[in-house]
PyMOL Python script that loads the backbone (N, CA, C, O; Angstrom):
from pymol import cmd

cmd.read_pdbstr("""\
ATOM      1  N   UNK A   1     -50.259 -43.243  46.704  1.00  0.00           N
ATOM      2  CA  UNK A   1     -48.877 -43.501  46.363  1.00  0.00           C
ATOM      3  C   UNK A   1     -48.034 -42.304  46.802  1.00  0.00           C
ATOM      4  O   UNK A   1     -48.429 -41.152  46.621  1.00  0.00           O
ATOM      5  N   UNK A   2     -46.897 -42.586  47.364  1.00  0.00           N
ATOM      6  CA  UNK A   2     -45.952 -41.559  47.801  1.00  0.00           C
ATOM      7  C   UNK A   2     -44.666 -41.686  46.995  1.00  0.00           C
ATOM      8  O   UNK A   2     -44.414 -42.709  46.359  1.00  0.00           O
ATOM      9  N   UNK A   3     -43.871 -40.648  47.032  1.00  0.00           N
ATOM     10  CA  UNK A   3     -42.578 -40.693  46.331  1.00  0.00           C
ATOM     11  C   UNK A   3     -41.520 -39.971  47.155  1.00  0.00           C
ATOM     12  O   UNK A   3     -41.819 -39.142  48.015  1.00  0.00           O
ATOM     13  N   UNK A   4     -40.293 -40.312  46.864  1.00  0.00           N
ATOM     14  CA  UNK A   4     -39.144 -39.657  47.492  1.00  0.00           C
ATOM     15  C   UNK A   4     -38.423 -38.872  46.402  1.00  0.00           C
ATOM     16  O   UNK A   4     -38.010 -39.437  45.389  1.00  0.00           O
ATOM     17  N   UNK A   5     -38.277 -37.575  46.614  1.00  0.00           N
ATOM     18  CA  UNK A   5     -37.542 -36.715  45.689  1.00  0.00           C
ATOM     19  C   UNK A   5     -36.124 -36.617  46.239  1.00  0.00           C
ATOM     20  O   UNK A   5     -35.893 -36.011  47.286  1.00  0.00           O
ATOM     21  N   UNK A   6     -35.193 -37.208  45.533  1.00  0.00           N
ATOM     22  CA  UNK A   6     -33.825 -37.378  46.021  1.00  0.00           C
ATOM     23  C   UNK A   6     -32.950 -36.184  45.631  1.00  0.00           C
ATOM     24  O   UNK A   6     -32.946 -35.755  44.477  1.00  0.00           O
ATOM     25  N   UNK A   7     -32.215 -35.657  46.604  1.00  0.00           N
ATOM     26  CA  UNK A   7     -31.257 -34.585  46.354  1.00  0.00           C
ATOM     27  C   UNK A   7     -29.905 -35.147  45.946  1.00  0.00           C
ATOM     28  O   UNK A   7     -29.802 -36.299  45.525  1.00  0.00           O
ATOM     29  N   UNK A   8     -28.874 -34.328  46.073  1.00  0.00           N
ATOM     30  CA  UNK A   8     -27.508 -34.716  45.687  1.00  0.00           C
ATOM     31  C   UNK A   8     -26.967 -35.735  46.682  1.00  0.00           C
ATOM     32  O   UNK A   8     -26.726 -35.403  47.842  1.00  0.00           O
ATOM     33  N   UNK A   9     -26.775 -36.975  46.233  1.00  0.00           N
ATOM     34  CA  UNK A   9     -26.328 -38.063  47.093  1.00  0.00           C
ATOM     35  C   UNK A   9     -24.893 -38.435  46.743  1.00  0.00           C
ATOM     36  O   UNK A   9     -24.541 -38.567  45.570  1.00  0.00           O
ATOM     37  N   UNK A  10     -24.075 -38.601  47.768  1.00  0.00           N
ATOM     38  CA  UNK A  10     -22.675 -39.001  47.594  1.00  0.00           C
ATOM     39  C   UNK A  10     -22.623 -40.525  47.497  1.00  0.00           C
ATOM     40  O   UNK A  10     -22.694 -41.228  48.505  1.00  0.00           O
ATOM     41  N   UNK A  11     -22.501 -41.013  46.287  1.00  0.00           N
ATOM     42  CA  UNK A  11     -22.454 -42.455  46.039  1.00  0.00           C
ATOM     43  C   UNK A  11     -21.170 -42.795  45.290  1.00  0.00           C
ATOM     44  O   UNK A  11     -20.511 -41.894  44.771  1.00  0.00           O
ATOM     45  N   UNK A  12     -20.801 -44.066  45.223  1.00  0.00           N
ATOM     46  CA  UNK A  12     -19.633 -44.434  44.417  1.00  0.00           C
ATOM     47  C   UNK A  12     -19.791 -44.006  42.959  1.00  0.00           C
ATOM     48  O   UNK A  12     -18.814 -43.611  42.322  1.00  0.00           O
ATOM     49  N   UNK A  13     -21.013 -44.081  42.425  1.00  0.00           N
ATOM     50  CA  UNK A  13     -21.243 -43.655  41.039  1.00  0.00           C
ATOM     51  C   UNK A  13     -21.002 -42.165  40.875  1.00  0.00           C
ATOM     52  O   UNK A  13     -20.393 -41.732  39.897  1.00  0.00           O
ATOM     53  N   UNK A  14     -21.484 -41.374  41.840  1.00  0.00           N
ATOM     54  CA  UNK A  14     -21.258 -39.924  41.777  1.00  0.00           C
ATOM     55  C   UNK A  14     -19.767 -39.622  41.888  1.00  0.00           C
ATOM     56  O   UNK A  14     -19.259 -38.720  41.222  1.00  0.00           O
ATOM     57  N   UNK A  15     -19.081 -40.368  42.718  1.00  0.00           N
ATOM     58  CA  UNK A  15     -17.646 -40.138  42.903  1.00  0.00           C
ATOM     59  C   UNK A  15     -16.845 -40.408  41.637  1.00  0.00           C
ATOM     60  O   UNK A  15     -15.731 -39.907  41.483  1.00  0.00           O
ATOM     61  N   UNK A  16     -17.410 -41.196  40.735  1.00  0.00           N
ATOM     62  CA  UNK A  16     -16.690 -41.478  39.497  1.00  0.00           C
ATOM     63  C   UNK A  16     -16.752 -40.311  38.513  1.00  0.00           C
ATOM     64  O   UNK A  16     -15.967 -40.264  37.566  1.00  0.00           O
ATOM     65  N   UNK A  17     -17.684 -39.357  38.727  1.00  0.00           N
ATOM     66  CA  UNK A  17     -17.810 -38.229  37.808  1.00  0.00           C
ATOM     67  C   UNK A  17     -17.726 -36.866  38.489  1.00  0.00           C
ATOM     68  O   UNK A  17     -17.596 -35.846  37.812  1.00  0.00           O
ATOM     69  N   UNK A  18     -17.798 -36.837  39.812  1.00  0.00           N
ATOM     70  CA  UNK A  18     -17.745 -35.578  40.547  1.00  0.00           C
ATOM     71  C   UNK A  18     -16.497 -35.571  41.420  1.00  0.00           C
ATOM     72  O   UNK A  18     -16.308 -36.462  42.248  1.00  0.00           O
ATOM     73  N   UNK A  19     -15.657 -34.576  41.237  1.00  0.00           N
ATOM     74  CA  UNK A  19     -14.414 -34.473  42.004  1.00  0.00           C
ATOM     75  C   UNK A  19     -14.705 -34.082  43.453  1.00  0.00           C
ATOM     76  O   UNK A  19     -15.805 -33.632  43.774  1.00  0.00           O
ATOM     77  N   UNK A  20     -13.721 -34.256  44.312  1.00  0.00           N
ATOM     78  CA  UNK A  20     -13.866 -33.843  45.707  1.00  0.00           C
ATOM     79  C   UNK A  20     -14.134 -32.344  45.806  1.00  0.00           C
ATOM     80  O   UNK A  20     -14.886 -31.899  46.673  1.00  0.00           O
ATOM     81  N   UNK A  21     -13.518 -31.569  44.919  1.00  0.00           N
ATOM     82  CA  UNK A  21     -13.744 -30.118  44.914  1.00  0.00           C
ATOM     83  C   UNK A  21     -15.196 -29.794  44.563  1.00  0.00           C
ATOM     84  O   UNK A  21     -15.798 -28.915  45.180  1.00  0.00           O
ATOM     85  N   UNK A  22     -15.758 -30.489  43.585  1.00  0.00           N
ATOM     86  CA  UNK A  22     -17.163 -30.280  43.232  1.00  0.00           C
ATOM     87  C   UNK A  22     -18.086 -30.717  44.363  1.00  0.00           C
ATOM     88  O   UNK A  22     -19.130 -30.104  44.587  1.00  0.00           O
ATOM     89  N   UNK A  23     -17.707 -31.775  45.075  1.00  0.00           N
ATOM     90  CA  UNK A  23     -18.503 -32.203  46.233  1.00  0.00           C
ATOM     91  C   UNK A  23     -18.526 -31.112  47.301  1.00  0.00           C
ATOM     92  O   UNK A  23     -19.563 -30.862  47.915  1.00  0.00           O
ATOM     93  N   UNK A  24     -17.387 -30.464  47.520  1.00  0.00           N
ATOM     94  CA  UNK A  24     -17.332 -29.363  48.491  1.00  0.00           C
ATOM     95  C   UNK A  24     -18.209 -28.205  48.043  1.00  0.00           C
ATOM     96  O   UNK A  24     -18.894 -27.589  48.860  1.00  0.00           O
ATOM     97  N   UNK A  25     -18.191 -27.908  46.749  1.00  0.00           N
ATOM     98  CA  UNK A  25     -19.043 -26.849  46.204  1.00  0.00           C
ATOM     99  C   UNK A  25     -20.512 -27.199  46.395  1.00  0.00           C
ATOM    100  O   UNK A  25     -21.308 -26.359  46.814  1.00  0.00           O
ATOM    101  N   UNK A  26     -20.870 -28.445  46.086  1.00  0.00           N
ATOM    102  CA  UNK A  26     -22.255 -28.882  46.258  1.00  0.00           C
ATOM    103  C   UNK A  26     -22.678 -28.747  47.713  1.00  0.00           C
ATOM    104  O   UNK A  26     -23.750 -28.215  48.001  1.00  0.00           O
ATOM    105  N   UNK A  27     -21.844 -29.226  48.634  1.00  0.00           N
ATOM    106  CA  UNK A  27     -22.168 -29.159  50.062  1.00  0.00           C
ATOM    107  C   UNK A  27     -22.367 -27.718  50.521  1.00  0.00           C
ATOM    108  O   UNK A  27     -23.246 -27.442  51.337  1.00  0.00           O
ATOM    109  N   UNK A  28     -21.561 -26.806  50.005  1.00  0.00           N
ATOM    110  CA  UNK A  28     -21.679 -25.396  50.380  1.00  0.00           C
ATOM    111  C   UNK A  28     -23.005 -24.795  49.907  1.00  0.00           C
ATOM    112  O   UNK A  28     -23.475 -23.811  50.478  1.00  0.00           O
ATOM    113  N   UNK A  29     -23.608 -25.377  48.870  1.00  0.00           N
ATOM    114  CA  UNK A  29     -24.870 -24.885  48.327  1.00  0.00           C
ATOM    115  C   UNK A  29     -26.094 -25.594  48.898  1.00  0.00           C
ATOM    116  O   UNK A  29     -27.217 -25.326  48.470  1.00  0.00           O
ATOM    117  N   UNK A  30     -25.893 -26.484  49.847  1.00  0.00           N
ATOM    118  CA  UNK A  30     -26.986 -27.206  50.501  1.00  0.00           C
ATOM    119  C   UNK A  30     -27.115 -26.643  51.911  1.00  0.00           C
ATOM    120  O   UNK A  30     -26.115 -26.571  52.625  1.00  0.00           O
ATOM    121  N   UNK A  31     -28.315 -26.239  52.339  1.00  0.00           N
ATOM    122  CA  UNK A  31     -28.460 -25.648  53.675  1.00  0.00           C
ATOM    123  C   UNK A  31     -27.888 -26.492  54.816  1.00  0.00           C
ATOM    124  O   UNK A  31     -27.388 -25.931  55.791  1.00  0.00           O
ATOM    125  N   UNK A  32     -27.946 -27.809  54.723  1.00  0.00           N
ATOM    126  CA  UNK A  32     -27.383 -28.665  55.777  1.00  0.00           C
ATOM    127  C   UNK A  32     -25.875 -28.845  55.633  1.00  0.00           C
ATOM    128  O   UNK A  32     -25.254 -29.542  56.436  1.00  0.00           O
ATOM    129  N   UNK A  33     -25.280 -28.217  54.611  1.00  0.00           N
ATOM    130  CA  UNK A  33     -23.829 -28.170  54.391  1.00  0.00           C
ATOM    131  C   UNK A  33     -23.169 -29.531  54.206  1.00  0.00           C
ATOM    132  O   UNK A  33     -22.003 -29.718  54.554  1.00  0.00           O
ATOM    133  N   UNK A  34     -23.918 -30.472  53.658  1.00  0.00           N
ATOM    134  CA  UNK A  34     -23.333 -31.769  53.304  1.00  0.00           C
ATOM    135  C   UNK A  34     -24.162 -32.403  52.208  1.00  0.00           C
ATOM    136  O   UNK A  34     -25.349 -32.115  52.057  1.00  0.00           O
ATOM    137  N   UNK A  35     -23.518 -33.269  51.449  1.00  0.00           N
ATOM    138  CA  UNK A  35     -24.250 -34.071  50.475  1.00  0.00           C
ATOM    139  C   UNK A  35     -24.954 -35.185  51.231  1.00  0.00           C
ATOM    140  O   UNK A  35     -24.536 -35.574  52.322  1.00  0.00           O
ATOM    141  N   UNK A  36     -26.017 -35.689  50.642  1.00  0.00           N
ATOM    142  CA  UNK A  36     -26.755 -36.767  51.280  1.00  0.00           C
ATOM    143  C   UNK A  36     -26.022 -38.094  51.180  1.00  0.00           C
ATOM    144  O   UNK A  36     -25.105 -38.268  50.377  1.00  0.00           O
ATOM    145  N   UNK A  37     -26.448 -39.000  52.002  1.00  0.00           N
ATOM    146  CA  UNK A  37     -25.932 -40.368  51.991  1.00  0.00           C
ATOM    147  C   UNK A  37     -27.082 -41.303  51.624  1.00  0.00           C
ATOM    148  O   UNK A  37     -28.249 -40.959  51.810  1.00  0.00           O
ATOM    149  N   UNK A  38     -26.757 -42.467  51.111  1.00  0.00           N
ATOM    150  CA  UNK A  38     -27.808 -43.419  50.763  1.00  0.00           C
ATOM    151  C   UNK A  38     -28.659 -43.767  51.980  1.00  0.00           C
ATOM    152  O   UNK A  38     -29.842 -44.078  51.843  1.00  0.00           O
ATOM    153  N   UNK A  39     -28.065 -43.715  53.165  1.00  0.00           N
ATOM    154  CA  UNK A  39     -28.822 -43.999  54.392  1.00  0.00           C
ATOM    155  C   UNK A  39     -29.903 -42.945  54.650  1.00  0.00           C
ATOM    156  O   UNK A  39     -30.914 -43.250  55.283  1.00  0.00           O
ATOM    157  N   UNK A  40     -29.709 -41.713  54.172  1.00  0.00           N
ATOM    158  CA  UNK A  40     -30.739 -40.680  54.310  1.00  0.00           C
ATOM    159  C   UNK A  40     -31.982 -41.067  53.511  1.00  0.00           C
ATOM    160  O   UNK A  40     -33.106 -40.890  53.981  1.00  0.00           O
ATOM    161  N   UNK A  41     -31.779 -41.591  52.315  1.00  0.00           N
ATOM    162  CA  UNK A  41     -32.893 -42.010  51.470  1.00  0.00           C
ATOM    163  C   UNK A  41     -33.531 -43.272  52.051  1.00  0.00           C
ATOM    164  O   UNK A  41     -34.754 -43.406  52.068  1.00  0.00           O
ATOM    165  N   UNK A  42     -32.696 -44.189  52.525  1.00  0.00           N
ATOM    166  CA  UNK A  42     -33.203 -45.427  53.116  1.00  0.00           C
ATOM    167  C   UNK A  42     -34.082 -45.132  54.327  1.00  0.00           C
ATOM    168  O   UNK A  42     -35.101 -45.796  54.520  1.00  0.00           O
ATOM    169  N   UNK A  43     -33.710 -44.153  55.144  1.00  0.00           N
ATOM    170  CA  UNK A  43     -34.508 -43.803  56.325  1.00  0.00           C
ATOM    171  C   UNK A  43     -35.894 -43.314  55.922  1.00  0.00           C
ATOM    172  O   UNK A  43     -36.886 -43.656  56.565  1.00  0.00           O
ATOM    173  N   UNK A  44     -35.963 -42.513  54.856  1.00  0.00           N
ATOM    174  CA  UNK A  44     -37.257 -42.038  54.378  1.00  0.00           C
ATOM    175  C   UNK A  44     -38.081 -43.194  53.822  1.00  0.00           C
ATOM    176  O   UNK A  44     -39.284 -43.276  54.073  1.00  0.00           O
ATOM    177  N   UNK A  45     -37.447 -44.082  53.072  1.00  0.00           N
ATOM    178  CA  UNK A  45     -38.147 -45.247  52.520  1.00  0.00           C
ATOM    179  C   UNK A  45     -38.665 -46.139  53.642  1.00  0.00           C
ATOM    180  O   UNK A  45     -39.778 -46.659  53.561  1.00  0.00           O
ATOM    181  N   UNK A  46     -37.864 -46.316  54.683  1.00  0.00           N
ATOM    182  CA  UNK A  46     -38.284 -47.119  55.831  1.00  0.00           C
ATOM    183  C   UNK A  46     -39.507 -46.492  56.507  1.00  0.00           C
ATOM    184  O   UNK A  46     -40.452 -47.190  56.874  1.00  0.00           O
ATOM    185  N   UNK A  47     -39.474 -45.166  56.663  1.00  0.00           N
ATOM    186  CA  UNK A  47     -40.626 -44.468  57.231  1.00  0.00           C
ATOM    187  C   UNK A  47     -41.870 -44.720  56.384  1.00  0.00           C
ATOM    188  O   UNK A  47     -42.927 -45.062  56.916  1.00  0.00           O
ATOM    189  N   UNK A  48     -41.748 -44.550  55.065  1.00  0.00           N
ATOM    190  CA  UNK A  48     -42.904 -44.729  54.192  1.00  0.00           C
ATOM    191  C   UNK A  48     -43.408 -46.170  54.182  1.00  0.00           C
ATOM    192  O   UNK A  48     -44.593 -46.409  53.950  1.00  0.00           O
ATOM    193  N   UNK A  49     -42.521 -47.127  54.431  1.00  0.00           N
ATOM    194  CA  UNK A  49     -42.915 -48.538  54.460  1.00  0.00           C
ATOM    195  C   UNK A  49     -43.440 -48.970  55.823  1.00  0.00           C
ATOM    196  O   UNK A  49     -43.956 -50.078  55.964  1.00  0.00           O
ATOM    197  N   UNK A  50     -43.315 -48.113  56.821  1.00  0.00           N
ATOM    198  CA  UNK A  50     -43.697 -48.471  58.187  1.00  0.00           C
ATOM    199  C   UNK A  50     -45.121 -48.020  58.510  1.00  0.00           C
ATOM    200  O   UNK A  50     -45.694 -47.199  57.792  1.00  0.00           O
ATOM    201  N   UNK A  51     -45.684 -48.552  59.580  1.00  0.00           N
ATOM    202  CA  UNK A  51     -47.003 -48.098  60.025  1.00  0.00           C
ATOM    203  C   UNK A  51     -47.027 -46.612  60.417  1.00  0.00           C
ATOM    204  O   UNK A  51     -48.095 -46.001  60.461  1.00  0.00           O
ATOM    205  N   UNK A  52     -45.860 -46.034  60.698  1.00  0.00           N
ATOM    206  CA  UNK A  52     -45.801 -44.619  61.079  1.00  0.00           C
ATOM    207  C   UNK A  52     -46.333 -43.707  59.980  1.00  0.00           C
ATOM    208  O   UNK A  52     -46.781 -42.595  60.260  1.00  0.00           O
ATOM    209  N   UNK A  53     -46.287 -44.166  58.737  1.00  0.00           N
ATOM    210  CA  UNK A  53     -46.767 -43.336  57.627  1.00  0.00           C
ATOM    211  C   UNK A  53     -48.140 -43.786  57.137  1.00  0.00           C
ATOM    212  O   UNK A  53     -48.517 -43.489  56.003  1.00  0.00           O
ATOM    213  N   UNK A  54     -48.884 -44.489  57.967  1.00  0.00           N
ATOM    214  CA  UNK A  54     -50.155 -45.069  57.512  1.00  0.00           C
ATOM    215  C   UNK A  54     -51.180 -44.039  57.062  1.00  0.00           C
ATOM    216  O   UNK A  54     -52.112 -44.381  56.335  1.00  0.00           O
ATOM    217  N   UNK A  55     -51.029 -42.794  57.473  1.00  0.00           N
ATOM    218  CA  UNK A  55     -51.983 -41.767  57.065  1.00  0.00           C
ATOM    219  C   UNK A  55     -51.361 -40.758  56.122  1.00  0.00           C
ATOM    220  O   UNK A  55     -51.868 -39.648  55.960  1.00  0.00           O
ATOM    221  N   UNK A  56     -50.253 -41.152  55.498  1.00  0.00           N
ATOM    222  CA  UNK A  56     -49.563 -40.318  54.514  1.00  0.00           C
ATOM    223  C   UNK A  56     -49.863 -40.909  53.138  1.00  0.00           C
ATOM    224  O   UNK A  56     -49.581 -42.080  52.884  1.00  0.00           O
ATOM    225  N   UNK A  57     -50.427 -40.102  52.266  1.00  0.00           N
ATOM    226  CA  UNK A  57     -50.725 -40.588  50.925  1.00  0.00           C
ATOM    227  C   UNK A  57     -50.652 -39.440  49.923  1.00  0.00           C
ATOM    228  O   UNK A  57     -50.975 -38.297  50.245  1.00  0.00           O
ATOM    229  N   UNK A  58     -50.232 -39.754  48.730  1.00  0.00           N
ATOM    230  CA  UNK A  58     -50.158 -38.751  47.673  1.00  0.00           C
ATOM    231  C   UNK A  58     -49.121 -37.668  47.919  1.00  0.00           C
ATOM    232  O   UNK A  58     -49.285 -36.541  47.452  1.00  0.00           O
ATOM    233  N   UNK A  59     -48.065 -37.988  48.637  1.00  0.00           N
ATOM    234  CA  UNK A  59     -47.037 -37.005  48.984  1.00  0.00           C
ATOM    235  C   UNK A  59     -45.729 -37.311  48.287  1.00  0.00           C
ATOM    236  O   UNK A  59     -45.367 -38.468  48.072  1.00  0.00           O
ATOM    237  N   UNK A  60     -45.032 -36.249  47.941  1.00  0.00           N
ATOM    238  CA  UNK A  60     -43.648 -36.337  47.479  1.00  0.00           C
ATOM    239  C   UNK A  60     -42.797 -35.750  48.592  1.00  0.00           C
ATOM    240  O   UNK A  60     -42.936 -34.576  48.937  1.00  0.00           O
ATOM    241  N   UNK A  61     -41.925 -36.559  49.147  1.00  0.00           N
ATOM    242  CA  UNK A  61     -41.087 -36.115  50.259  1.00  0.00           C
ATOM    243  C   UNK A  61     -39.698 -35.809  49.719  1.00  0.00           C
ATOM    244  O   UNK A  61     -39.021 -36.682  49.176  1.00  0.00           O
ATOM    245  N   UNK A  62     -39.284 -34.552  49.876  1.00  0.00           N
ATOM    246  CA  UNK A  62     -37.962 -34.134  49.410  1.00  0.00           C
ATOM    247  C   UNK A  62     -36.926 -34.467  50.482  1.00  0.00           C
ATOM    248  O   UNK A  62     -36.999 -33.977  51.608  1.00  0.00           O
ATOM    249  N   UNK A  63     -35.973 -35.301  50.114  1.00  0.00           N
ATOM    250  CA  UNK A  63     -34.855 -35.644  50.995  1.00  0.00           C
ATOM    251  C   UNK A  63     -33.632 -35.044  50.324  1.00  0.00           C
ATOM    252  O   UNK A  63     -32.955 -35.695  49.528  1.00  0.00           O
ATOM    253  N   UNK A  64     -33.358 -33.769  50.667  1.00  0.00           N
ATOM    254  CA  UNK A  64     -32.359 -33.007  49.912  1.00  0.00           C
ATOM    255  C   UNK A  64     -31.562 -32.023  50.763  1.00  0.00           C
ATOM    256  O   UNK A  64     -30.927 -31.116  50.226  1.00  0.00           O
ATOM    257  N   UNK A  65     -31.589 -32.190  52.077  1.00  0.00           N
ATOM    258  CA  UNK A  65     -30.814 -31.309  52.947  1.00  0.00           C
ATOM    259  C   UNK A  65     -31.307 -29.869  52.950  1.00  0.00           C
ATOM    260  O   UNK A  65     -30.596 -28.969  53.396  1.00  0.00           O
ATOM    261  N   UNK A  66     -32.520 -29.647  52.454  1.00  0.00           N
ATOM    262  CA  UNK A  66     -33.086 -28.309  52.432  1.00  0.00           C
ATOM    263  C   UNK A  66     -32.804 -27.516  51.167  1.00  0.00           C
ATOM    264  O   UNK A  66     -33.157 -26.340  51.084  1.00  0.00           O
ATOM    265  N   UNK A  67     -32.175 -28.141  50.182  1.00  0.00           N
ATOM    266  CA  UNK A  67     -31.839 -27.430  48.943  1.00  0.00           C
ATOM    267  C   UNK A  67     -33.105 -27.136  48.135  1.00  0.00           C
ATOM    268  O   UNK A  67     -33.951 -28.013  47.958  1.00  0.00           O
ATOM    269  N   UNK A  68     -33.229 -25.916  47.654  1.00  0.00           N
ATOM    270  CA  UNK A  68     -34.362 -25.536  46.813  1.00  0.00           C
ATOM    271  C   UNK A  68     -34.114 -25.833  45.339  1.00  0.00           C
ATOM    272  O   UNK A  68     -35.049 -25.834  44.538  1.00  0.00           O
ATOM    273  N   UNK A  69     -32.875 -26.083  44.984  1.00  0.00           N
ATOM    274  CA  UNK A  69     -32.508 -26.378  43.601  1.00  0.00           C
ATOM    275  C   UNK A  69     -31.271 -27.239  43.576  1.00  0.00           C
ATOM    276  O   UNK A  69     -30.739 -27.603  44.624  1.00  0.00           O
ATOM    277  N   UNK A  70     -30.815 -27.564  42.394  1.00  0.00           N
ATOM    278  CA  UNK A  70     -29.607 -28.389  42.285  1.00  0.00           C
ATOM    279  C   UNK A  70     -28.401 -27.665  42.897  1.00  0.00           C
ATOM    280  O   UNK A  70     -28.202 -26.480  42.629  1.00  0.00           O
ATOM    281  N   UNK A  71     -27.596 -28.352  43.708  1.00  0.00           N
ATOM    282  CA  UNK A  71     -26.432 -27.714  44.313  1.00  0.00           C
ATOM    283  C   UNK A  71     -25.281 -27.500  43.340  1.00  0.00           C
ATOM    284  O   UNK A  71     -24.355 -26.742  43.627  1.00  0.00           O
ATOM    285  N   UNK A  72     -25.336 -28.155  42.207  1.00  0.00           N
ATOM    286  CA  UNK A  72     -24.333 -27.977  41.159  1.00  0.00           C
ATOM    287  C   UNK A  72     -25.057 -27.664  39.857  1.00  0.00           C
ATOM    288  O   UNK A  72     -26.142 -28.185  39.600  1.00  0.00           O
ATOM    289  N   UNK A  73     -24.457 -26.819  39.047  1.00  0.00           N
ATOM    290  CA  UNK A  73     -25.016 -26.574  37.727  1.00  0.00           C
ATOM    291  C   UNK A  73     -23.896 -26.665  36.701  1.00  0.00           C
ATOM    292  O   UNK A  73     -22.748 -26.306  36.964  1.00  0.00           O
ATOM    293  N   UNK A  74     -24.255 -27.144  35.558  1.00  0.00           N
ATOM    294  CA  UNK A  74     -23.300 -27.303  34.476  1.00  0.00           C
ATOM    295  C   UNK A  74     -23.862 -26.604  33.251  1.00  0.00           C
ATOM    296  O   UNK A  74     -25.068 -26.660  33.009  1.00  0.00           O
ATOM    297  N   UNK A  75     -23.009 -25.946  32.475  1.00  0.00           N
ATOM    298  CA  UNK A  75     -23.518 -25.275  31.278  1.00  0.00           C
ATOM    299  C   UNK A  75     -24.039 -26.302  30.269  1.00  0.00           C
ATOM    300  O   UNK A  75     -23.420 -27.339  30.030  1.00  0.00           O
ATOM    301  N   UNK A  76     -25.169 -25.985  29.699  1.00  0.00           N
ATOM    302  CA  UNK A  76     -25.750 -26.843  28.667  1.00  0.00           C
ATOM    303  C   UNK A  76     -25.473 -26.186  27.324  1.00  0.00           C
ATOM    304  O   UNK A  76     -25.890 -25.051  27.094  1.00  0.00           O
ATOM    305  N   UNK A  77     -24.776 -26.881  26.437  1.00  0.00           N
ATOM    306  CA  UNK A  77     -24.473 -26.265  25.137  1.00  0.00           C
ATOM    307  C   UNK A  77     -25.752 -26.044  24.334  1.00  0.00           C
ATOM    308  O   UNK A  77     -26.715 -26.802  24.450  1.00  0.00           O
ATOM    309  N   UNK A  78     -25.742 -24.998  23.526  1.00  0.00           N
ATOM    310  CA  UNK A  78     -26.885 -24.721  22.658  1.00  0.00           C
ATOM    311  C   UNK A  78     -27.002 -25.820  21.615  1.00  0.00           C
ATOM    312  O   UNK A  78     -26.067 -26.591  21.402  1.00  0.00           O
ATOM    313  N   UNK A  79     -28.148 -25.882  20.976  1.00  0.00           N
ATOM    314  CA  UNK A  79     -28.347 -26.865  19.922  1.00  0.00           C
ATOM    315  C   UNK A  79     -27.325 -26.664  18.808  1.00  0.00           C
ATOM    316  O   UNK A  79     -26.790 -27.637  18.274  1.00  0.00           O
ATOM    317  N   UNK A  80     -27.051 -25.416  18.455  1.00  0.00           N
ATOM    318  CA  UNK A  80     -26.059 -25.123  17.418  1.00  0.00           C
ATOM    319  C   UNK A  80     -24.691 -25.692  17.818  1.00  0.00           C
ATOM    320  O   UNK A  80     -24.011 -26.303  16.995  1.00  0.00           O
ATOM    321  N   UNK A  81     -24.290 -25.491  19.076  1.00  0.00           N
ATOM    322  CA  UNK A  81     -22.998 -26.014  19.543  1.00  0.00           C
ATOM    323  C   UNK A  81     -22.991 -27.538  19.523  1.00  0.00           C
ATOM    324  O   UNK A  81     -21.977 -28.159  19.204  1.00  0.00           O
ATOM    325  N   UNK A  82     -24.127 -28.134  19.867  1.00  0.00           N
ATOM    326  CA  UNK A  82     -24.194 -29.583  19.862  1.00  0.00           C
ATOM    327  C   UNK A  82     -24.079 -30.159  18.458  1.00  0.00           C
ATOM    328  O   UNK A  82     -23.455 -31.201  18.261  1.00  0.00           O
ATOM    329  N   UNK A  83     -24.677 -29.484  17.487  1.00  0.00           N
ATOM    330  CA  UNK A  83     -24.677 -29.977  16.111  1.00  0.00           C
ATOM    331  C   UNK A  83     -23.375 -29.634  15.391  1.00  0.00           C
ATOM    332  O   UNK A  83     -22.786 -30.489  14.729  1.00  0.00           O
ATOM    333  N   UNK A  84     -22.924 -28.382  15.519  1.00  0.00           N
ATOM    334  CA  UNK A  84     -21.787 -27.919  14.729  1.00  0.00           C
ATOM    335  C   UNK A  84     -20.488 -27.818  15.524  1.00  0.00           C
ATOM    336  O   UNK A  84     -19.430 -27.629  14.924  1.00  0.00           O
ATOM    337  N   UNK A  85     -20.526 -27.935  16.833  1.00  0.00           N
ATOM    338  CA  UNK A  85     -19.324 -27.792  17.643  1.00  0.00           C
ATOM    339  C   UNK A  85     -19.232 -26.415  18.244  1.00  0.00           C
ATOM    340  O   UNK A  85     -19.900 -25.488  17.786  1.00  0.00           O
ATOM    341  N   UNK A  86     -18.414 -26.268  19.264  1.00  0.00           N
ATOM    342  CA  UNK A  86     -18.307 -25.019  20.009  1.00  0.00           C
ATOM    343  C   UNK A  86     -17.708 -23.888  19.183  1.00  0.00           C
ATOM    344  O   UNK A  86     -17.991 -22.723  19.461  1.00  0.00           O
ATOM    345  N   UNK A  87     -16.890 -24.190  18.178  1.00  0.00           N
ATOM    346  CA  UNK A  87     -16.227 -23.137  17.400  1.00  0.00           C
ATOM    347  C   UNK A  87     -17.068 -22.544  16.284  1.00  0.00           C
ATOM    348  O   UNK A  87     -16.688 -21.526  15.706  1.00  0.00           O
ATOM    349  N   UNK A  88     -18.198 -23.154  15.968  1.00  0.00           N
ATOM    350  CA  UNK A  88     -19.038 -22.687  14.854  1.00  0.00           C
ATOM    351  C   UNK A  88     -19.941 -21.545  15.293  1.00  0.00           C
ATOM    352  O   UNK A  88     -20.369 -21.487  16.445  1.00  0.00           O
ATOM    353  N   UNK A  89     -20.226 -20.638  14.365  1.00  0.00           N
ATOM    354  CA  UNK A  89     -21.150 -19.518  14.636  1.00  0.00           C
ATOM    355  C   UNK A  89     -22.255 -19.522  13.641  1.00  0.00           C
ATOM    356  O   UNK A  89     -23.136 -18.663  13.694  1.00  0.00           O
TER     357      UNK A  89
END
""", "prot")
cmd.dss("prot")
cmd.show_as("cartoon", "prot")
cmd.util.cbc("prot")
cmd.orient("prot")
């Protein structure tokens, strides 16, 4: 069994929560300097479904423009902040 490890993809769903400015920031943090497209993932899936990958097994293929980590990071509130709110100490 093989898998595709998907990087930051520019989709309509992502566009509903990520601003154009954040997309530019993400692209700047990806070695290929762009966010992925659904066609990038489809091309990998097509390869894995084709005879060309007949000797590929047990692999996770990263389709992520060369990024070693997430191109965007968001602060995660502490458990205390989540339970009591940001103003509580």
